[in-house]
BATOR-232698 format. One record per atom (N, C-alpha, C): x, y, z. Coordinates in steps of 0.1 Angstrom, whole numbers, plus 2048, in hexadecimal, padded with zeros to 3 digits. Last residue first. Example, Ala and Ser with C-alpha at 12.3 -4.5 7.8 and 13.67 -1.06 7.14 Angstrom:
REM BATOR-232698
8807EA847
8897F5847
88180084F
8847C784E
87B7D384E
8847DF84E
REM end
This chain:
REM BATOR-232698
8F1A9C452
8F8AA8452
8FEAAC445
8D2A8F45A
8DDA8E450
8E4A9C450
8C1A9746E
8C8A8B46F
8D4A89466
8B2AAE46B
8C0AB0470
8C7AA3472
89AAAF45F
89AAAC46E
8A8AAD474
8A1AB1444
89AABC44B
89BABB45A
8ADA98440
8B5AA343E
8AEAAF446
896A88443
8A1A8644C
8ABA9244C
888A9242D
883A9543B
88EA92445
897A88418
896A9741A
891A9B427
893A6D41C
8A0A7341E
8A0A8241F
877A6C416
87CA68424
88AA6E426
876A743FB
870A7C405
874A79414
882A5D3F0
888A6B3EE
883A743F9
870A483F6
87EA483FB
884A563FB
85AA513E7
859A4F3F6
867A503FC
863A503CD
85FA5D3D3
85EA5C3E2
86AA343CA
874A3F3C9
870A4C3CF
855A213CA
85CA253D7
866A303D6
84BA1F3B0
842A1E3BB
848A243C8
862A2239F
856A2B39D
84DA2B3A9
873A0D3A9
877A1B3A8
86BA253A7
8649F53A7
8699FA3B4
86DA093B3
8459F0396
8539F3396
8599FA3A2
82B9E63AB
8319E539E
8409E739E
81F9E43C4
8229F23BF
8289F23B1
8189D03D5
8119D13C8
8139DF3C2
8259E33F0
81E9D73EC
8169D93DF
8439F13F2
8359F43EE
82E9E83E9
85C9F5408
8559EA400
8479EF3FE
87BA0540E
86CA0640C
8679FA403
894A0F423
88FA0441B
880A0541A
8AFA22429
8A1A23427
89CA1841E
8C9A2643F
8C3A1D435
8B4A21435
8E1A40446
8D4A3A447
8D1A3043C
8FBA47441
8F6A4944E
8E9A41450
918A4742D
90BA41430
907A4343E
927A5D41C
928A5A42A
91BA5442F
920A5C401
92FA5D405
931A5A414
904A5A401
90CA503FB
91AA51400
8F1A5F420
8F7A64413
902A5A40E
8E2A3F418
8E6A4C415
8EBA54421
8D4A22407
8DBA28412
8E0A3640E
8B5A0F400
8C0A193FD
8C8A1C40A
89F9FD3EE
8A79FD3FA
8B3A063F7
8809F73E2
88BA003E0
892A013ED
8679E33D1
8729E43DB
87B9F03D8
8469D93CC
8519E23C8
85A9E53D4
8369BC3C0
83A9C43CB
8469CD3C7
81F9B93A4
82C9B63AB
82E9C03B6
7FC9B13A4
8079BA3A0
8149B73A9
7E79A33AE
7F099C3A5
7FC9A43A1
7D99B53BC
7E09AC3C4
7E99A33BB
7CB9C43A7
7D59CA3B0
7DE9C03B7
7BB9B039C
7C59B7394
7D09BD39D
7AB9AA3B3
7B49A03AD
7BF9A63A4
79C9C23B6
7A69BD3C0
7B09B43BA
78C9C039F
7969CB3A1
7A19C83AB
77D9AA3A6
7859AA39A
7909B539A
77F9A63CA
7789AA3BD
7829A93B2
78598B3E1
7899963D9
7809993CD
7809753EF
77A9813F4
77D98D3EC
78E9613E3
77F9603E2
77896C3E7
7A89673EA
7A49693DC
7959693DB
7AB95F404
7AA96D402
7A49703F4
7AC944402
7A294940C
7A195940A
7C19403F0
7B393E3EC
7A99443F5
7DB9583EE
7D594E3F6
7C694D3F2
7EB95D3CF
7E39633D9
7DB9583E1
80E95B3C4
8009573C5
7F895E3D0
82596B3BE
82395D3B9
8159583B9
82C98A3B2
8239833BB
8219753B6
84E9953AC
84198F3A7
8399883B2
85D9B23B4
85C9A43B8
84E99F3B4
8769C63AC
8689C43A8
8659B53AA
88B9DE3BB
8879D03B9
8799CF3B5
8A99F33BC
89B9F03BA
8989E13B9
8C19FF3D1
8BE9F53C8
8AE9F33C8
8D8A1B3D7
8CEA113DA
8CBA073CF
8E3A3A3E5
8E6A2E3DC
8DBA243E0
8DFA5F3E4
8DEA513E9
8E1A463DF
8E2A7F3ED
8E7A753E4
8E7A673EA
8C6A923F5
8D1A8A3FA
8D5A803F0
8B0A9D3EA
8BCAA63EC
8C8A9E3F0
8A1A863D3
8A4A8A3E0
8B0A943E0
893A783BF
894A863BE
898A8D3CB
892A5C3AC
898A613B8
89AA703B6
888A54393
87FA5439E
885A5A3AB
89AA4F37F
890A5937C
886A5B388
8ABA3B38B
8B0A48387
8A5A52385
8A7A21392
8A0A2B39A
8A3A39396
8B6A12380
8A7A0F381
8A0A1938A
8CBA2536A
8C8A1F377
8B9A1D37A
8CBA34353
8CAA25352
8C8A1E35F
8DFA4D361
8D5A49357
8D6A3A354
8E5A4B384
8EAA4B377
8E0A4736D
8DAA4A39E
8DFA57399
8E4A5738B
8D1A313A7
8C9A3D3AA
8CDA493A3
8E4A1F39C
8D6A1C39C
8CDA2839E
8FCA2B3A4
8F8A2C397
8E9A29395
8FDA213BF
8FCA2F3BC
8F7A323AE
901A073B9
8F4A0A3BF
8F2A193BE
91BA083AF
910A043A6
903A073AC
928A103C6
928A193BA
91DA153B1
9259F93D5
91FA063DA
91EA103CE
9349E83C6
9269E53C7
91F9F23CC
94D9F23C8
9489F13BB
9399EF3BC
9519F03E4
9519FE3DE
94A9FD3D0
9539D53EB
9479DD3EE
9469EA3E7
96A9C73E8
9619C93DC
9559D13DF
9769C6401
97D9CD3F6
9759CF3EA
9649B640E
9659C4412
96C9CC407
96A99D402
95D9A3400
95D9B2404
98499A40C
98299A3FE
9759A13FB
980997428
9889A3422
9859A5413
95E98E42F
96C98B42E
973997427
94599B445
94A999438
959996438
93D99F45F
93A992459
94099044B
93F9AF47B
9489AF46F
9469A1469
9239BF48A
92B9B3487
9339B447B
91F9D84A2
91E9D4494
9279C8492
90C9DE4C1
9189DE4B8
9159DA4AA
8F69F34D3
8F89E74CA
9059E94C2
8E99FE4F2
8F39FF4E7
8F59F24E0
8D3A0F506
8D5A034FE
8DFA064F3
8D6A1B527
8D7A1E519
8DAA11511
8C1A1A542
8CCA1253B
8CBA1552C
8ADA25550
8B9A2D54F
8C4A26547
895A1753C
897A1E549
8A3A27547
8A5A10520
89BA0A529
89EA0F537
8AAA20501
8ADA2050F
8A2A19517
8A5A184E8
8B0A214E9
8B4A214F8
8979FE4D4
89AA034E2
8A6A0C4E2
8989F54BA
890A004BD
893A074CA
8AE9E74A0
8A89E84AE
8A19F54B0
8C39D248C
8B89DC48D
8B19DC49B
8E49CE48F
8D89C8494
8CD9D3495
8FA9CF473
8F59D547F
8E89CD483
9189C6464
90A9C2466
9059C7473
92C9DA44E
9299D545B
91A9D045C
9309E7436
9379DA438
9359D4446
91F9FC42F
92A9FE439
9339F243B
90D9F541B
911A0341C
91DA04425
9089DA41F
90E9DE412
9139EC413
8FB9DC438
9079D4436
90F9D842A
8E49EA431
8EE9F043A
8FB9E9439
8D89D7422
8DC9E341B
8E69EB424
8D19C4436
8DB9C042B
8E09CD424
8BF9D2445
8CB9CE44B
8D69CA440
8AB9D5431
8B19E1437
8BE9DD43D
8A49BA42D
8AA9C1422
8B19CE427
89A9B3446
8A69AD441
8AC9B4436
8839C4445
88D9C644F
89A9BF44B
8739B8431
8799C642F
8849C9439
87C99542E
8749A0434
87B9AE431
87B97D413
88298641C
87798F423
87F9603FF
876969407
87E970411
87F94B3E3
8879553EB
87E95F3F2
87393B3D2
8709393E0
8789423E9
8719523B8
8709443BC
86C9433CB
88996D3B9
87C9683B7
87B9593BC
8A297A3B7
89997D3C2
88B9783C0
8B39733A3
8AC97F3A1
8A19823AC
8BC95A3AD
8C69653AA
8C09733A8
8A694A3AD
8AB94F3BA
8B595B3B8
8A2944392
89894C399
89D9523A6
8B993538D
8B7941386
8AD94A38E
8B491F39E
8C09273A1
8BE93539A
89F914392
89D91A39F
8A99233A3
8AA90937B
8A191437A
89E91B387
8B88F3386
8C08FF382
8B790C380
8A98E53A3
8AB8E6394
8B18F3391
8AD8CC3BD
8AE8DA3B9
8B08DB3A9
8968B23C6
8A38B73C2
8A28C63BD
8818AF3E4
8838B03D6
8918B63D2
8768B33FD
87B8A63F9
87D8A43EA
86E8CB406
8658C43FC
86A8B63F8
87F8D241B
8728D641B
8698CE412
8988C5415
8928C4423
8848C7423
89C8CD3FB
89B8BF3FE
8948BD40C
89D8E93FE
8938E33F6
8918D43F9
8B48EC40E
8A78F1413
89C8EA40B
8C98E13FE
8C68DB40B
8B88DF410
8C88F33E8
8C68E53E6
8C18DF3F3
8B79123F3
8C290A3ED
8BF8FC3EC
8A89323FA
8A79243F6
8B491E3F1
8A3943415
8AD94340B
8AE935406
887950424
88D94441E
897948414
87C95E445
87D95D436
884951431
878964460
88696245B
88796144C
86697B475
86797046B
875970465
864981498
86998548B
86A979482
85997F4B3
8549774A7
85897C49A
85B9A14C1
8589924C2
85598C4B4
8789B64BD
8699B44BB
8679A54BC
8939C04B9
88C9BF4C6
87D9BF4C4
8A29AB4A0
89C9B84A4
8949B54B1
8B0996494
8B09984A3
8AC9A64A7
8AD98F47B
8B699B47D
8B899D48C
8AC96C473
8A797847B
8B198347B
8B2961451
8B395F460
8AE96C466
8B2966436
8AE95943B
8B195644A
8CF97C436
8C2977431
8BF969435
8E998243E
8DE985447
8D0981442
90097A432
8FD988431
8F098C439
8FD95F434
90796643D
90597543D
8EA95B421
8E695942F
8F095F438
8F996240B
8ED96A40E
8E996841C
90B94C40B
91095A40D
904963411
8FB937405
903937412
907945415
8F093D3EC
8E793C3F8
8EF93D405
90893C3DD
9009493DE
8F79483EA
90F9213E0
91892C3E3
9119393E6
8F89143D6
8FD9113E3
90691C3E8
8F491B3BB
8EB9203C5
8F091E3D3
90F9283A6
90791D3AD
8FF9223B9
91F934394
9239343A2
91C9293A9
91292F37B
92192C37D
92592B38C
8F993837F
8FB92A37C
90992637E
8FE954384
8F894B38F
8FA93C38C
90595D36B
91095C376
90B953381
8EC95B35E
8F8955359
903953363
8DA96936E
8D795B36A
8E4954367
8E6982370
8E597A37C
8E196C379
8E398B356
8F098B35C
8F0981368
8C898B353
8CF98134C
8DD980352
8BF9A2362
8BC994367
8C598A360
8CD9C036A
8CC9B635F
8CA9A8364
8CB9DA376
8C49CE37C
8C29C3371
8DA9EF371
8CE9EE368
8C69E136C
8EC9ED387
8E69FA383
8D99F837B
8F49D2386
8ED9D8392
8E59E438E
9019D136E
8F79C7371
8EE9CB37D
9149E536F
9089E8367
8FD9DD36B
9289D837C
9219E3383
9149E637C
92F9C3369
92B9C0377
9239CC37D
9219CB349
92C9C7352
9269C6360
9109BF32C
90F9C5339
91B9C1342
9049C330B
9109C0313
9109C7321
8E09C330D
8ED9C3305
8F89BE30E
8C99C231A
8D29CD31E
8DF9CD315
8A99B930B
8B69B7311
8BE9C4313
88F9BC304
8999BA2F9
8A79BA2FE
8829BE31D
87D9B5313
8889B2309
88E9BD33D
88E9C5331
88C9BC324
88F9A734E
8839B134F
8829BA343
89698933B
89A995343
88E99F344
88996833E
88A975338
89197F341
88E947335
88F950341
89295E33C
87E92D327
88493A324
883943330
88690A328
87F91632D
886923329
8978F631F
88A8F8318
88290331D
8AD8FA330
8A58EF331
8978F032B
8AE91C32B
8B3912334
8A9906335
8B593B31C
8AF92E31B
8B6924324
8AD95C322
8B7952324
8B1944325
8A997D314
8A4970319
8B096631A
8B699530E
8A8996313
8A2988318
8D0993309
8C79952FE
8B8996301
8ED99C318
8DF99A31B
8D799D30E
90D98F320
904994316
8F6991319
92399B339
91A991334
91199732A
94499F347
9399A433F
93099833C
9589A6364
95299C35B
9459A2354
9649B6376
9669BA367
95F9B135E
9639AC38E
95B9B838C
95C9BD37E
963989386
96999538C
9609A0389
95896738E
959973385
96097E38D
95E9553A1
95B950394
95B95B389
96295E3BA
96D9603B1
96B9593A4
94F9603CE
9529523C8
95E9523BF
94D97B3D1
9549733DC
9579653D7
93E9823BB
94C9863BC
95497E3C6
9269763C3
92C9733B6
93B9763B7
9209843DA
9239763DB
92A9713CE
91B99D3CF
92699C3D8
92A98D3DA
9039963C1
91099A3B9
91C9993C2
8F29933D6
8F59873CD
90298A3C6
8F19AD3DF
8F79A33E8
8FB9973E0
8E69BA3C8
8F39BE3CD
8F99B43D6
8CC9AC3C6
8D79AA3BD
8E59AF3C1
8B79B03D7
8C29A83DC
8CD9A63D2
8A49BD3C7
8AA9C53D2
8B69BD3D8
8979AE3B4
8A59B23B1
8AC9BA3BC
88499A3CA
88699F3BD
8959A43BC
87D9903E3
88499C3E3
8869A23D5
85D9853EC
8689823E3
8709903E2
85598940F
85398D401
85F9883F9
84498942D
84E982425
84B984416
84299C44A
83D99B43C
848994434
84D9A1462
846994460
841992452
8589BA462
85F9B046A
8599A2467
8489CA452
8569CC451
85E9C1459
82D9C2458
8339BE44B
8429C144A
81B9B546E
8279BE46F
82F9BB462
7F99B3469
8069AD467
8119B8467
7E19C046B
7E69BB478
7F49B5476
7D99C8452
7DD9D245B
7E49CD468
7D59BA436
7DC9B5442
7E19C044C
7C69BF421
7D39C6421
7DA9C342E
7AD9B4424
7B69AE41A
7C49B441A
7A09AE443
7A59B843A
7AF9B3431
79899C456
794999448
7999A443E
7A19A646E
7A799A469
7A399645B
7919BF470
7A09BF470
7A69B2469
7779B646F
77B9BF465
78A9C0464
7779A6486
7759A0479
77A9A946E
7789BA499
7839B0498
7829AA48B
7609C8495
76D9CF494
7799C5492
74E9B449B
74E9BA48E
75B9C148B
7539B04B6
7559A54AD
7569AA49F
7639CD4C5
7579C54C2
75B9BA4B8
77F9CF4DC
7789D24CF
76C9C94CD
7919E04F6
7899D44F1
7819D84E5
7A39F24FD
7959F4501
78C9E84FE
7B99E74F1
7B99EA4FF
7AB9EB504
7B49E34D7
7B79D74DE
7B69DA4ED
7B19FE4CE
7A69F54CD
7A79E84D5
7CAA094D0
7C0A0C4DB
7B4A034DA
7D8A034B9
7D99FA4C4
7D09FD4D0
7CBA04499
7CBA0C4A6
7CCA034B2
7E19FB47E
7D59FA486
7D6A02492
7EBA0245C
7EEA0046A
7E09FE471
7F29F343B
7EB9FC444
7EE9F9453
8159F5443
8089FC43F
7FF9F2438
82D9FB45B
8269F0453
8189F6450
84CA0C461
83DA0B45F
8399FF457
863A1C473
860A0F46D
851A0E46C
87EA3247A
870A30477
86FA22470
897A2E485
891A3B486
882A3B483
8A8A15496
89EA1848C
897A2548F
8CBA0D498
8BFA1349E
8B5A18493
8E2A0348C
8D69FB48A
8C9A01491
8FAA1148C
8F6A09498
8E9A01497
8FEA1A472
909A1847B
906A0F487
8E7A20464
8F0A1545F
8FBA11468
8C7A23471
8D5A28472
8DFA1D46E
8AAA1F45C
8B3A1A466
8C1A21465
88AA1B454
894A26454
89EA2345F
875A08441
87EA0844C
888A1344A
853A00438
85FA08437
867A07443
83A9EF424
8429F1430
84E9FA42D
8189EF419
8259EA418
82D9EC425
801A02405
8039F840F
8129F340E
7F5A24400
7FDA183FC
7FEA0E408
7EBA3C406
7E4A353FC
7EBA283F8
7FDA4441A
7EFA4641D
7E7A3E413
819A4541D
813A3841A
803A3941B
81EA5F424
823A5A417
81DA4D413
814A5F43E
80DA67433
812A62425
827A4F44A
819A4B44A
811A5243F
83DA6044A
83DA54441
82FA4F440
835A7245E
837A77450
837A6B446
834A62475
828A68470
829A6D461
850A5C476
846A51475
838A57470
85BA7547B
85EA6E46E
854A6346C
850A79494
84DA83489
850A7C47C
85AA654A4
84CA644A0
848A6E495
876A5449F
872A624A0
863A6249B
884A384B2
87CA3E4A7
879A4D4AA
891A2D4C7
899A354BE
891A3B4B3
87FA304E7
882A2A4DA
88BA334D2
880A2B509
882A354FE
886A2D4F2
86BA1F522
874A1B517
874A2750D
86AA1C546
866A23539
870A1F52E
865A0255D
86FA09554
867A10548
858A0257E
8589FE570
861A07568
8509F95A0
859A00596
8569FA588
83DA005BE
8419F85B3
849A005A9
849A095DF
842A0C5D3
846A035C7
8449FB5FE
84E9FC5F3
8479FE5E6
83AA0361E
836A03610
841A05607
82F9F963F
83A9FC635
8349FC627
8179FC64E
8249F9655
8309FD64B
7FAA0E652
804A09648
812A08650
7DCA04664
7E9A0C663
7F2A06659
7C69F5664
7C79FF66E
7D4A0766E
7AF9E564F
7BC9EB650
7BB9F665B
79E9C8657
79D9D6656
7AA9DD658
79B9AD65C
7A29B1650
7A19C064D
7929A5674
7889A6669
78D9AC65C
7A79A8684
7A399A681
79899A676
7B89C4674
7B19BD67F
7AD9AF67B
7D99CC668
7CB9C9666
7C59C3673
7F39DF65B
7EE9D8667
7DF9D7666
8039D963C
7FA9E0644
7F69D8650
81B9DD622
8179D562F
80F9DE638
81F9DA600
8199E260B
8169D9616
8369DB5E6
8309D35F1
82B9DD5FC
8379D95C1
8399E05CE
8339D75D9
8449C65A6
83A9C95B1
83F9D25BC
8539D4589
8549CB595
8499D059F
84B9D5565
8529DA572
8519CF57D
8419D854B
8389D3556
83E9D7564
8579DF53D
84C9E853D
8439E5549
8689C853F
86C9D6544
8619DF546
8569B4534
85C9B3542
8609C1548
8519BD51A
8479BC524
84C9BC532
8609C1503
8659C750F
85A9C751A
84F9B34F0
85D9B04F1
8639B54FF
8369C04F4
8389B24F7
8469AF4F9
83A9DA4ED
8329D74F9
8349C94FD
8469D94D4
84E9DD4DF
8479D94EC
8309BF4C6
83A9CA4C5
8429CC4D2
8169B24DC
81C9B44CF
8279BF4D0
80B9B24F5
8079A74EC
80E9A94DE
8119B5518
8149B950A
8129AE501
7F49B252D
8019AE529
8049B351B
7DE9B554A
7E29B853D
7F19B453A
7D99B0565
7D09AA55B
7D39AE54D
7E89B657B
7E49C1572
7DA9BD568
7EC99C586
7E69A758E
7E19B2585
7F598C572
7EB98657B
7E4992583
80A99A568
7FE99A560
7F2995568
81D99457C
8189A257A
80B9A2573
823979576
81C97D583
81698B582
81F96555C
82397355F
81C97856B
81594C557
82394E555
82895C559
7FA94F55C
801944563
810946562
7F296454C
7F296655B
7FA95B562
7F4958533
7FC964536
7FE965545
7E0945535
7EE941533
7F794C537
7C9955537
7CD94C542
7DB948541
7D297652A
7CA96952A
7CF960536
7CF99852F
7D798C530
7CE980531
7C49B0518
7C19A8524
7C999B524
7E09C2509
7D29BD50A
7D09B5516
7F49DA4F9
7F19D2505
7E39CE504
8089DA4DB
7FC9DE4E3
7FC9D64EF
8209E74C4
8189DC4C9
80D9E24D1
8339F84B8
8309FA4C6
8299EE4CC
8349F049E
8419EF4A6
83E9F04B5
81A9F3496
8209E6494
82D9E549C
814A0E49A
80DA044A2
8149F64A1
81BA2648F
825A1E495
820A1249D
7FAA32492
808A3548D
812A2D495
7E0A3049C
7E6A26493
7F3A2A48C
7E7A424B8
7DDA394B3
7E4A2F4A9
7F7A534C7
7F8A544B8
7EFA494B1
7F2A4B4E1
7EDA584DD
7EEA5A4CD
7E6A304EF
7F0A334E5
7EBA404DE
7E4A25511
7DEA2D506
7E9A314FC
7D9A0F52B
7E3A13520
7DCA1B515
7CCA1C549
7CAA1453D
7D4A19533
7CAA1A56D
7CFA1F561
7CCA16555
7BCA2558C
7BFA1B582
7C4A22576
7B5A2B5AF
7BBA2F5A2
7BDA23599
794A1F5BC
7A3A1F5BC
7A9A245AF
77AA1E5D1
77FA245C5
78EA245C6
762A085DF
770A0D5DF
774A125D2
747A085F3
74BA095E5
758A105E4
741A0B60D
7449FD608
7469FD5F9
739A25612
746A20618
74AA13613
730A3D5FC
72CA2F600
739A28605
73CA545F3
734A555FF
730A47605
747A505DB
750A4E5E6
748A4F5F4
733A595C9
736A4A5CB
73EA475D7
734A755CC
728A6D5CF
72AA5E5D2
74EA7A5C4
74AA7D5D2
73EA755D6
74FA715A9
758A6B5B3
752A6E5C1
743A7B594
73BA7259C
742A6D5A8
756A89586
749A91589
740A88593
769A76581
76CA8158A
75FA8858F
763A6156F
762A5F57D
762A6C585
768A6B556
75BA65559
759A65568
782A73557
778A7D555
76AA78558
78FA5A55A
790A64564
785A6E563
77DA3C551
785A4854E
784A53559
780A1F563
777A2955F
77FA3655C
7889FD566
78CA0A561
780A1355D
77E9E6572
78C9E8572
7919F656E
7669DE588
7689E657C
7779EA57C
7699CD59D
75F9C9593
75F9D2587
77F9BF5B3
77E9C95A9
7739C559F
77A9B95D5
7789B35C7
7769BE5BD
7919B95F1
7869BF5E9
7869B95DB
79A99A601
79D9A65FA
7919AB5F3
79698160A
79398C614
79699960E
78B962600
78F96F5FC
78C97A605
77E94B609
78C94D60D
79295A608
76594B5FE
76694B60D
77594F611
7659615E2
7669545E8
7689565F7
7609725C2
75E9715D1
75F9625D6
7629715A7
76E9745AE
76D9725BE
74996C59E
753964599
7609655A2
73A9815A9
7389745AE
74396A5A9
745997599
7469965A8
7459885AD
73C99157F
74B993582
74D991591
721991583
72798457F
736985582
71D9AC588
7199A2592
720995590
7239B7570
72B9BA57C
7299B0587
70F9AC560
71D9A855D
7269AB569
6F99B956B
6FA9AA56B
7089A5569
6FE9D4566
6FE9CF573
6FF9C0574
7139E154E
7089D854F
7089D255E
71CA0354A
7209F654F
7139EE552
712A1B543
718A14538
71CA0653D
709A2955A
6FFA20553
705A18547
714A32575
71BA2E568
713A24561
701A36588
70BA41585
712A3F578
6F5A1E588
6EDA2A586
6F5A36583
709A0D58D
704A0E57F
6FBA1957D
70DA115A9
718A1459F
712A16591
6F5A0A5B4
6FAA175B6
705A1B5AC
6F49EF5AB
6EB9F95A6
6EFA075A8
7089E45BB
70A9E45AD
7019EE5A6
6FC9E65D4
7089EE5D1
70B9EF5C2
6E59D55D1
6E39E45D3
6F09EC5D0
6F29BC5CD
6E99C25C2
6E79D15C4
6FE9BA5E6
7069BA5DA
6FE9C05CF
6E79B85F7
6F09C35F8
6F99C55EC
6DC9A05EE
6D49AD5EC
6DD9B95ED
6EF98E5F7
6EE9915E8
6E699D5E5
6F1988611
6F799560D
6F69975FE
6E696F616
6E297A61F
6E798861A
6F495F604
6E6962603
6E196E60A
71496C5FB
70B964603
6FD968602
72397F5EF
71C9755E6
71496B5EE
7339905FC
7259945F9
71D98A5F1
74E98C600
744984608
73698A607
7619AB5FE
75E99D5FB
752998603
7579CC5F1
75D9C35FC
7599B55F8
75F9D85D0
7559D55DB
75C9CC5E5
76E9F15BB
76E9E45C1
7639E45CC
777A0259D
76DA015A8
76D9F25AE
792A17591
78BA0B592
781A0B59E
799A3357C
796A2E589
790A20587
7B5A4356B
7A6A4156C
7A4A3A57A
7CDA4F554
7C8A4E562
7B9A4C562
7DDA3D53B
7D3A4753E
7CEA4554C
7FEA3A533
7F4A3453B
7EAA3F53F
80CA36511
80BA3C51E
800A35526
821A374F6
818A2E4FE
818A3250C
82EA4D4EE
828A454E4
81EA3B4EA
83AA6D4F6
834A614FB
82CA5A4EF
85AA794ED
84CA7A4EA
845A6D4EE
875A774EF
86DA774FB
85EA794F9
883A744D8
883A814DD
87AA834EA
87FA594D1
88DA5E4D4
88DA6C4DA
860A524E2
869A524D6
876A584DA
855A3C4FD
857A494F7
860A484EB
840A2B513
848A2A507
849A37500
83EA26536
83BA2E52B
845A2B51F
836A0854A
83FA13545
83AA19538
819A0355E
821A00552
829A0B54E
81BA03581
815A0A575
81EA07569
81B9E4594
8219F058F
8199F6583
8079DA5B0
80A9D85A2
8109E559C
8119D05CF
80C9DC5C8
8109DB5B9
8079B75E5
80F9BB5DA
8099C75D3
8049B8608
7FE9BA5FB
8089BD5F1
8019AA628
80A9AD61D
8039AD610
7F79B2648
7F29AE63A
7FC9B3630
7FA9A7668
8009AE65E
7FC9A9650
7EE99667B
7E99A467B
7F09AC670
7FB97E678
7ED97E678
7E798C677
81598467D
81198166F
80298166E
814988698
81799468F
813991681
81096E6A1
8069786A3
80898569A
82896369A
81C95E693
811968695
8399716AB
83B97269C
82E96E695
82F9666C3
82F9756C0
8309786B1
83594C6C0
8279506C0
82595F6BE
85194D6C1
84A9476B6
83C94C6B5
8579596D9
85B9606CD
85395A6C1
84C9466EC
8479536EB
84A95A6DE
85592D6F0
84D92F6E4
84893D6E3
86292F709
86A92B6FD
86292E6F0
84D93971B
85A93F71A
86093C70C
83492C719
83593A71D
84294171B
83A91270F
83091A709
83292970C
84E90A722
85190A713
84791370C
84090B73A
84D913738
850914729
82C8F9736
829907738
835910736
83C8E2734
8348E6728
8308F572A
8478E074E
8508E1742
8488E7736
8308DD75D
8388E975F
8418EB753
8288C4754
8208D0752
8288DD753
83E8B575D
83B8B574E
8328C274B
83B8B8779
8478BC772
8458BE763
8228AB77C
8238B977F
8308BF778
829891775
81F89876D
8208A776F
83B88C78A
84088C77C
836894773
82A88E7A0
83689779F
83A898791
81987879B
81488679C
81F89079A
82C86379D
824866791
81F874790
8328657B8
83D8677AE
83686A7A1
81A85E7C4
81F86C7C6
82A86F7BC
8178447BB
80D84E7B7
81385C7B8
82D8387C9
82C8387BA
8238437B5
82483C7E3
8318427DF
8318437CF
80D82C7E3
80C83A7E6
8188427E1
8188137DF
80F8197D5
80D8287D7
82780F7F5
82E8107E8
8258167DE
81380C809
81C817809
82481A7FC
8087F4800
800800800
80980C800
REM end
């Protein structure tokens, strides 16, 4: 009996010791842990979405800005049966003041976002113009459970000028929001052009706001606030020049690139017709969208970076450089042109019906003699010429700072076998030498190629001049061998003769105060897509069967500063269709002080 009492007492003592130990641990050792936990329960951390960066031209003129407005939110947990009437009443207050909003749609937005676990206010209207809100602000702010917050919306003040290079922002889809945390909060993302390529810099970084809240999530004080940041972007383009070129293309379709030959910075780049990016920001009707996508002139296609065209004779200076590089001919080699050339039972013609007679190397460029390129092209061979043209920059990206640039095609034996599993024929060599057949380029590639011929250096075309405080600089690549460099002068002189010597294919059409050199091209249209042909009138069909007109130039001739490349869709002869446009662009560059 005595032993049992002792055992019981010992047991009680042990239990008491365990209880004391636990009390000590909870009250002393765990104090810091629970203190930190308590702090976390009363501190609310919120991400602050940044305002999208502004895009400006080289002189600081705004091209893409953020218009100030307001958003409207309601408190959470109004979707329960007991509070649905309250939700309906609050939405009615809002729609009475802003009748353009549908109350049923606003209710659906709210109910979709509300949940038991959501303790944040629910935004039901993401944007109301400043001018619309300001006269009703006081009345609406009287309701304590209707929250008005600053908001912004992207706006392009020049509307459909420079739209293809600027791109646009639009509502982010589910995929965008999964891959981009900023888009998840702002609900918008860059969808084309500079807006898409530099979306990360323009979107910026989140800010963070820490506030002290009650158990009911009511804010009682701000603890700290780190403001969000974003970068503005300054482009190399001059909006004045862009607007001027737009007028030159008012009744034409096509593309233009005006580029500095030393560093590749672009002063103007247009694709015509253009579209208004503000339509994508505000949202467009089904009829507006169908009108855009069914337009036969393709206003949504960026033709200077994604338009693929046969180059025609505009690539002959580069082809002729490859001829010399092969050393199959020299700059003194002559060929006879009677107007046609027979090969395998086919008759390949020169553009000049009765021929050019005896033609030397320089004259072949000046008068654009097709027969010269047929005859020499067969001797040199497609593989050598195609290899050199790719090295010169054709058939690959220029690496311009725009998304989804097209690469085009420089056809050769390997390409045809891989694509069609068919052998190469000599007739295809002839077509490629004069820029026809399967040969496809973008206007941007031709501008880059022309700069190479003018300076012997390959530049990277680009628009960004500065991102935030960081100045963007590009170098130039030395891709020509010494022999090719030594032969550039004769090609440059021939290109000068194209524009300035009687017989030159642009001689009668260049009227600029600036002495320039260049090359014309007339590229035949191979075919029209059936889905477009069925929508064309007889008059449309005649227009769309006309050849494309090229003229790519550099100037001033003695000290090259700029490349101006123009493509006029279905314009016919390169010199007559594009010569006036090119001349006026150089004169405007002179007027603006870019050419000294």
